[in-house]
C-alpha positions in Angstrom: 41.2 -9.0 73.9 37.9 -7.6 75.0 39.7 -5.1 77.3 41.9 -3.8 74.5 38.9 -3.3 72.2 37.0 -1.5 75.0 40.0 0.8 75.7 40.4 1.5 72.0 36.7 2.5 71.8 37.0 4.8 74.8 40.1 6.4 73.3 38.3 7.0 70.0 35.4 8.6 71.8 37.7 10.8 73.8 39.3 12.1 70.6 36.0 12.9 69.0 34.7 14.6 72.2 37.7 16.9 72.4 37.8 17.9 68.7 36.5 21.4 68.1 33.1 21.6 66.6 34.3 23.8 63.8 36.8 21.2 62.7 34.2 18.5 62.3 32.8 19.6 58.9 33.6 17.8 55.8 36.4 19.5 53.8 35.6 20.4 50.2 36.3 22.9 47.4 34.5 25.8 45.9 33.6 25.7 42.2 36.4 27.2 40.0 35.6 30.4 38.3 35.1 34.2 38.7 32.9 35.4 41.5 31.3 38.9 41.6 30.2 40.3 44.9 27.2 42.7 45.3 24.9 44.2 47.9 21.2 44.2 47.5 19.8 47.3 45.8 16.3 48.8 46.3 13.1 49.3 44.5 14.2 52.6 43.0 17.4 51.4 41.4 19.0 48.1 40.3 18.4 44.9 42.2 22.1 44.4 42.9 24.9 46.9 43.4 28.2 45.3 42.4 31.0 46.1 44.9 34.2 47.1 43.1 37.3 45.4 44.5 35.4 42.6 46.3 35.3 40.1 43.4 37.7 37.1 43.3 38.5 34.0 41.3 38.7 30.4 42.6 41.7 29.1 40.6 42.0 25.5 41.7 42.6 23.4 44.8 41.9 25.7 47.7 43.4 28.8 46.0 41.9 32.1 45.0 43.1 35.4 43.5 42.0 39.0 43.6 43.3 42.2 42.0 45.4 42.7 45.1 47.0 39.2 45.1 46.4 35.5 45.8 45.8 33.3 48.8 44.1 30.2 50.1 40.8 29.3 51.7 39.4 26.4 53.8 35.9 25.1 53.2 34.4 22.9 56.0 30.9 21.9 55.4 29.2 25.1 54.1 31.6 27.4 56.0 34.4 29.1 53.9 37.3 30.9 55.6 39.9 32.7 53.6 43.1 31.8 55.5 45.9 33.6 53.6 46.2 36.5 51.2 44.2 39.7 50.7 40.9 38.2 51.9 42.4 36.6 55.0 39.9 36.4 57.8 36.9 36.8 55.5 34.2 34.2 56.3 31.4 33.1 54.0 28.6 30.6 54.0 27.9 28.6 50.8 24.2 28.9 50.0 24.2 26.8 46.9 26.3 26.0 43.9 28.1 29.2 43.0 26.5 31.4 45.7 28.2 32.6 48.8 27.1 35.0 51.5 29.4 36.9 53.9 29.4 36.0 57.6 30.0 38.8 60.0 32.2 38.7 63.1 29.1 38.1 65.2 28.4 34.9 63.2 25.3 36.3 61.5 24.9 36.4 57.7 25.7 39.8 56.2 24.3 41.5 53.2 27.2 40.9 50.8 26.7 38.0 48.4 29.1 36.6 45.8 28.0 34.5 42.9 30.0 32.6 40.3 29.7 34.3 36.9 31.7 31.9 34.7 35.1 30.2 34.2 38.4 31.7 35.4 39.5 34.5 33.0 43.1 34.4 31.9 
């Protein structure tokens, strides 16, 4: 009996050790609603410069829609990866409730930020 418990423990540890680090975050969902994306402005103009065509809406479950179509995303911990649709491959970091910041291909935070502006518009 003790041998089978020990073997089960070793097998469980082996599975955990071989799981990719990126797959070990807790799965969750973004807040539903419309998101507007903007770049920081400067002292001579507005504080934020909205980026036309970059906004999206989280419509429920792990789905989103844009003016170009709809798709799905995966949120693991604070990392959001758009997996299908027009934003496929886009990665973002959740900074707080309703605030996302784009993550570049190098893994560093980019300048683009998206914030939730309200409920999903029909």
